[in-house]
N, C-alpha and C positions, 0 to 999 in steps of 0.2 A: 391611863385610867378608862374605865368602861362605863362612864356616867351617861345618863340620858342628856339630850341637848338642853332641857329645861334647866337641869342642875348646872350645867356649863355656863349658859348664858345669863343665869340670874345671881351669879356671885357678884360681890361688891366690886371686885377690881374690874371685871368685864363691863358691868353697868357704867362705871366710872369712865372707862375707856371709851365706850360707845358715846356716852354724853359728850365728853370733851371733843371727840372727833366730830360729832354732829354740830357742836357750837362753832368749831372751826370752820366747817363746811358752810354753815349760815353767814359767818363773818365774811368769807370770801365771795359767795354767791348772792347773799342777801336773802331776807325772809321770803320774799316773793318768789324766789327760784323753786320752792317746794312745789307749788301748784304748776309753774311753768315746766319743770322737769317731767311731771306726771303727764301734762298735756301734750309734750313733745313726744312722749312714749306711746301716746294714743290711749292712755288710761286716765283714771280719775284719781283725786287724792283721797286715800283711805281716811276714815274717820279718825284713827289713832293719829295719823300725821297731821291732819287739820288741827287736832287738839293741841299737838306739840308745838306748832309754829303758826299761830294766828298772823295774818298778814300785817297787822298794825303793830306788832311787836318788834323791839329791836333784838338783834342777835344775843346781846348779853342779857337781856331780860326776859327772854322767852322761856316759859315754864316747860321743863322737859321731863316727862315721865318715861324714862327709857324702859323701866321695867314693864309697863303697860304695853309699849310698842313692841318689845320683844316677845312678851307672852302672846299678844295679838297675832303676830306673824307666826309663831310657832303653832298656835291652835289653828289658825287659817290653813296652814299646810299640813296639819296633823303630824307634825314631827316633833311634838314635845317630848314624847316618850321614846323616840328613836335614839339609838345609840351611834355615835359618830363612826365607830369601827365597823358598823354593819351597813352604813350608807354608801352608795355608789356615786359616781361623778354626777349623774343627772340629778340626784337628790341635793347635792351641795349647789349645783347651778340654779335649781329651783328655789332653794333657800336664799341664795344671794340675789336673785331677781326680785323676790318678795321683800327682802329687806331694802333693797334700792328703791322700791316702789312705796315703802311705808314712810 
């Protein structure tokens, strides 16, 4: 299908998968790892990621608004209306980097 990335990433199944994977990552690394991972990469924690995982929250109780995180990353990279079939490798790597930072 030739859908824009916004349509692909905001389907219920993709958002559910991203949230489950994020909760698993938090369970393994702990909620403090979000800030530590960004600091190790030389960056800062984006506002969307800080809202997703407050340091005092436990992994199972952390409120996760994956849709806001996904839309924030797509808007930040100006790729919300891009179509996956028209993107090159550099576009995908940039998107991966921004999702890992978020």
